[in-house]
N, C-alpha and C positions, 0 to 999 in steps of 0.2 A: 524837545530836543529832536532834531532832524536824524535820518538815519542814512547811512551811506552803504549802498549795495556794491561790492567790490568783486569783480571778476578778474582773478589773478592768473587764469590758466589761458584760455582761449579768448580772442577778442577782448583784449585787456581794456576793461572800462570801469569807470565809477559812476554810479547813478545817484545823485544826491536827491534824496527824497524828503519833502517837506510835508508837515501835517496839514491836512485839509486840501492837499494838491495830489490826489490820486495816490495817497499814501497807502491805503489798504489794497488797492488794486495792483499797484507796482509791486509791492512785497509779496503778493501772491502769484503774479504772473510771471516775474522775471526767473524764478527758480525753475519754472516749468520748462523754459527754453535754455537756461544756464544752470544745470544741476550743480555746478561747482561754486556758484555764486555764495558769498558770506555777507552777512549785515553787521555793521559796526556802528558804534555811537561816536560822537565827535571826538572824545578823548582816545578811543581806540584806533580811529582811522589815521591818526597823526604818524603812525609808523610807514605809512606808504609814501612814495615819492610820486606826487600828483602828475609831475611833467611826463611820467611814463605810461599815463593812462589817458585814453579818451574819456572826456566827461560829459555828462548830460544833466540837466536839471529842468524840471517843469514848474513855471511860476504861474500866479494867478493874480488876477485884478483884486487888489487889496479890499475894495468895496464889496466884491462877491465873496471873498474868502471870509470876511468879518460876519456876513450875514449867515454863511454856510456853518461856520463855527458857532455862532449864537443858536441857530436852529437844531444843530447836533446835540450841543452840550446842555442847552436850557430847555429843549423841548423834546426832541426824539428820544435821546439816550435816558433822560429821567423817566419819560412815560414808559419806555421798554423795561427799564429796571423794576419800575413799581409793579409790573405785571409777570416779573420773573422770581422764581422761588429763591434762587441763590443770587444775590445782587450785591453790588459794591459801588463805591464812590471812586471815581477817577481822580487821579492827582490833579489834573487841570480843574476839576469842578471843585476840589478842596481849595485851591488857590483862589478860585472865583468867589467862593463863599466867604472867604477871609476878606477879600477885596470889598464885598457886598456889606460885610460887617462895618467896615471903615466908611463906606459911602453912606449907609444908613444910620450911622452913629449909634449902633446897638450891637449886641453880642448874640451869638447863636452857638449852641452846642453842635459840634461837627464830628462825625464819626470818622474814625482812622481810614484813610484811603487804601484801596487795593486790598482790602479785606472782605472775603465774602461772607454775607450774613443770611440765614434763612429765618422765617417766621417760627419754625418749630425749635431749633436748637439755640437760637439767639434772639429771643423775642424782644428784649430790651434794646439791644443794638440795632434790631431791624426796624423797630418803631422809629429809633433816632434817624436811621438812614432814610426811611421813607420820608420823614419830616424834612430831611435835607434834600431830597429829590423833589419834594413838593415845593420847597423854598426856591430852588432852581428854576422850576416851572413858572414862579411868580415874577421872575425878573423880566422887566421890559427891555426892549432893544436899546432904549435910551440909558438905561441904567447898566446894561452890559458894556455899552461903549464908554460910558463914564468910568466903569471899573478898568477898562483897558488902560486908561491913563494912570492908574494905580498899579496895575499888574506890570506894566512894562518899566516901572522904576526898580523892580526887582531883577537882580543880575541872574537870578535862577528861575526866571519866569519860565513857565511850561511852554514847550514848543508850539501848542496850538494858538498861543497868543503872540508869540515872538515874531519880529520882522522876519520875512522870508530872506533877506539879504544876509542875515546872520549865519546862514547855513556855510557861508564861505569863510567865516571865522574860525578856521582850524587853529587849535592851540598853537602858540608860538614855539613851543619846544620842537616842533618839526622842522628840521634844518631845511626842508625843501619848500617851507611856507613862504607864498607871496601872494597875498590876497587879490591883488589887482590882476596878476597873471592868471590866477585860477578862474576869477571871473571872466576874463577875456578869452580864456581857452575852452570855456564850458559852452557847449551848445545849449542855449536856453530856449525853451519852448513855451509859448503861452498856451495856457490851458485852453482859452477860448479859441485858439487855432489848431488845437490838437489833431483833428482829422486831417487837416492839410498838410501838417508838417511831421505827423508820425512816420511817414513812409521815409524821411531822411534818417531817422533813427535806425529803422530797419535796414537801410542801405548800408549804413556804416557798420552795423553789427552783423551784417550778413545773414540775417534771419528775418523770416516774414512773421513778426510777432503781431497777430491779428487784433486789431483795434476792438473788434466787437466784444472780445473776451475780457476786456478792461471794463470795469463798472462804468456806466454812464453816470455823470454827477448831475446835480441840480444846477450847474453852472449856466444852462441856457435858459434857466427860469427867468424870464424878464421881470418877474414881480420882486426881484430884490431891490430895485429902486424904491418901491413903495415903503420899504422899512425905514428910509432916510428922511431926515428933515434937514434944513440949513445947518442946525446946530450939530447933529449927529454926523453929517458929512464933514464938517469943519474938524471935528474931533478925530475921525479916523484919519482924515488927510494928514493931521499933524502927527498922530501916533505913527503912521507908516510912510512918513515923508520920504524916506530913503528908497522903500520899495517902489513907490510911484516914480521917483527920479531914476534909479538904477535899471529898472525894468520897463522904463518909457511908457508908463501907464498915465492917462489923463486924469487929473484930480477933479475934472469937471463932470458933473452928471446932470442931466435934465430932470428936475423933480416935478 
């Protein structure tokens, strides 16, 4: 689920932050410049009249975002957790493992997510966790993309896999809700152009938020194309069709 950074005191704005689109960087850097900022999930943010706020959102090429999520959740995070004394399985990783069971037509014992286990106090559960982490590392990119087709059928799919466009689906109980208006009124910045467009955000907010303080992502890594085949490219294009359309990204990549 995306998170909504709301500054309701000065320079009234809402920064709509999506997973794998500078999520960690923005949630860390914005409070430094705006101490009164508060973070809300989709159900909590419905209390605000969006028309009264300046709205920002950063979007990312779905092909790049898919590779980034795969690399993080199936490679980097499991490897780091295996080397950590107190480790846990993330909710998104649990969903992915369940989808993998369906894809591989088998069953795996999966540890409870968001519970920390260490080898001394929870030896049995830690062994299970380590097995889960190693299983994640065994997932090929093709399998990961195939799992996406299963995951996106779940209305409660984790935000790491969800379409970016869904961040604008504020609960309809909000009397101020108008998705099309919110989309049109939101300054949408492409992550690929962040260095050129970040100055517009700073001008509107009236503060020089230094870009170098925001974590550099692997988005410029040209190697992302090497992950794709014609088959996986087609699957991702279908899974995130609305993102390609609404954010004006080309579905074509040179393999």
